[in-house]
C-alpha atoms as one frame of an Amber mdcrd trajectory, in Angstrom:
protein
 -67.964 -31.210  29.238 -64.338 -30.564  30.419 -64.148 -34.008  31.735 -65.384
 -35.377  28.377 -62.713 -33.232  26.535 -60.037 -34.388  28.921 -61.077 -38.140
  28.245 -61.028 -37.668  24.425 -57.426 -36.194  24.709 -56.421 -39.033  26.909
 -57.646 -41.536  24.327 -56.018 -39.640  21.412 -52.785 -39.493  23.223 -52.806
 -43.100  24.275 -53.739 -44.224  20.654 -50.754 -42.027  19.252 -48.400 -43.551
  21.690 -49.432 -47.121  21.016 -49.120 -46.393  17.262 -45.634 -44.752  17.580
 -44.544 -47.638  19.760 -45.776 -50.372  17.318 -44.133 -48.563  14.308 -40.718
 -48.131  16.116 -40.962 -52.012  17.018 -41.601 -52.678  13.394 -38.632 -50.512
  12.399 -36.148 -52.356  14.799 -33.478 -54.437  13.038 -34.229 -58.107  13.183
 -31.335 -59.681  15.090 -31.169 -62.535  12.595 -30.761 -60.361   9.540 -27.723
 -58.114   9.680 -26.427 -57.460   6.254 -22.796 -56.699   6.034 -21.851 -58.196
   9.434 -18.863 -60.548   9.022 -19.412 -63.863  10.866 -17.688 -64.244  14.187
 -15.825 -67.573  13.821 -14.841 -67.551  17.468 -18.499 -68.303  18.459 -18.545
 -71.571  20.251 -21.772 -73.557  19.677 -23.458 -75.253  22.433 -22.532 -78.957
  22.225 -26.286 -79.798  21.441 -26.038 -77.759  18.362 -22.667 -78.960  17.044
 -22.827 -81.400  13.945 -22.819 -84.979  15.194 -23.884 -88.540  14.338 -26.902
 -89.591  16.426 -29.293 -92.604  16.570 -32.618 -91.638  14.855 -35.463 -93.876
  14.302 -37.399 -93.264  11.020 -38.995 -94.962   8.074 -37.635 -92.280   5.786
 -35.016 -93.223   3.174 -31.202 -92.391   3.635 -30.591 -88.937   2.299 -33.890
 -87.510   3.508 -33.651 -84.309   5.481 -35.900 -83.948   8.536 -36.171 -80.616
  10.144 -37.543 -80.334  13.666 -38.124 -76.645  14.311 -39.131 -77.469  18.091
 -35.879 -79.097  18.662 -33.871 -76.619  16.540 -32.144 -79.550  14.722 -31.839
 -80.772  11.134 -31.249 -84.495  10.571 -29.691 -85.961   7.488 -30.887 -89.596
   7.499 -28.102 -92.074   7.058 -30.009 -95.273   7.360 -29.490 -98.120   9.969
 -31.172 -96.017  12.638 -28.614 -93.196  12.399 -28.450 -89.570  11.204 -26.227
 -86.669  11.006 -27.621 -83.854  13.305 -26.989 -80.247  12.720 -28.034 -77.403
  15.078 -30.159 -74.709  13.299 -31.765 -71.455  13.732 -35.544 -71.416  12.831
 -38.401 -68.973  12.242 -39.410 -66.807  14.931 -43.105 -66.825  16.335 -45.448
 -66.336  13.470 -42.866 -67.452  10.800 -42.629 -71.197  11.721 -44.254 -73.616
   9.269 -44.291 -77.429   8.430 -44.516 -79.277   5.149 -42.968 -81.709   2.742
 -40.772 -80.118   0.053 -37.739 -80.981  -2.101 -34.436 -78.987  -2.730 -34.994
 -77.290  -5.898 -31.672 -75.432  -6.357 -28.274 -75.200  -4.585 -26.027 -72.129
  -4.501 -22.565 -71.345  -3.259 -22.171 -67.926  -1.714 -25.652 -66.926  -2.769
 -26.800 -63.463  -3.654 -29.715 -62.375  -1.443 -32.857 -60.498  -2.720 -35.165
 -60.191   0.307 -38.773 -60.857  -0.782 -41.305 -58.031  -0.890 -43.041 -59.366
   2.209 -39.572 -59.132   4.164 -38.999 -55.612   2.936 -42.380 -54.489   3.948
 -41.619 -55.693   7.550 -38.188 -54.513   7.540 -37.729 -51.503   5.332 -34.148
 -50.931   6.359 -32.833 -54.099   4.499 -31.010 -53.770   1.108 -32.947 -54.706
  -1.956 -30.040 -56.858  -3.157 -26.835 -58.226  -1.665 -24.154 -59.993  -3.568
 -22.900 -63.228  -2.023 -19.918 -63.145   0.364 -19.034 -63.409   3.986 -21.311
 -60.475   5.096 -24.358 -61.851   3.307 -27.002 -63.207   5.779 -27.433 -66.366
   3.610 -23.753 -67.329   4.412 -21.725 -69.679   2.453 -24.322 -72.058   0.869
 -28.138 -72.077   0.281 -30.475 -74.996  -0.407 -33.733 -73.716  -2.073 -36.784
 -75.342  -0.799 -39.370 -75.987  -3.600 -40.998 -72.926  -5.175 -41.211 -71.054
  -1.758 -39.035 -68.233  -0.582 -37.596 -70.464   2.169 -34.101 -72.015   2.182
 -31.739 -73.864   4.279 -28.738 -71.640   4.452 -25.628 -70.406   6.252 -25.423
 -67.355   8.435 -23.282 -64.425   9.252 -24.774 -64.661  12.774 -23.540 -68.047
  14.162 -24.726 -66.931  17.643 -28.241 -67.321  16.410 -28.056 -71.159  16.138
 -30.449 -72.761  18.489 -32.739 -69.688  18.450 -35.910 -68.732  16.805 -35.219
 -65.464  14.939 -35.639 -65.901  11.194 -38.362 -65.223   8.781 -39.061 -68.874
   8.012 -35.668 -70.095   6.731 -33.420 -72.550   8.484 -29.840 -71.370   9.081
 -26.700 -73.325  10.068 -23.128 -72.182  10.664 -21.224 -71.852   7.386 -19.074
 -74.987   8.060 -22.277 -77.090   8.567 -24.169 -75.824   5.644 -21.189 -76.403
   3.377 -20.858 -79.928   4.599 -24.666 -80.494   4.119 -24.448 -78.890   0.646
 -21.739 -81.500  -0.390 -23.997 -84.353   0.954 -27.269 -83.712  -0.750 -28.296
 -83.294  -4.373 -31.095 -81.252  -5.933 -34.280 -83.349  -5.487 -33.637 -84.301
  -2.027 -36.844 -84.828   0.157 -37.177 -82.403   3.009 -39.694 -82.928   5.840
 -40.382 -79.858   7.986 -41.921 -80.711  11.561 -42.840 -78.316  14.212 -43.460
 -81.014  16.866 -41.382 -83.952  17.521 -42.825 -87.371  16.652 -43.725 -89.708
  19.524
């Protein structure tokens, strides 16, 4: 009987420990979303993630955006087998997706209202944040269809080339400003998880 009680207490203690660890992990700040943090413009991007013209074979029309989450690149198709390639940050595990959308809205220094699902996962986030340099959406945002996802800037340029977001695609502020000027509302956006062969 004593061994049985000891076993019960061990199971309860282990369960409590696992629950407290999982709750503390859920409460940890997401490295990609740090409201109020001013961008560090001295961050030097890896050459692979700097904006550059590249050769890119596709049958898509010029002006189309193709996002390759596996490569951490966004391509703006130029035609003639060429594209502008931008380095991006993408969704972390469990927040990656693929599909065909279009840009439904554009905003300069957008306000940020985290969706309820994000607040549930990260209750420490503000419910609203006005646009500006400390806003996680950065300098510009391109809204994707009727979803909660966007192509946007960031106040964390060190996250470019990584998978840390809740499904949005982030660029350094200079790059998202450049892209914003090049594409109109209605631009076709293709999101791919795996590169085409």
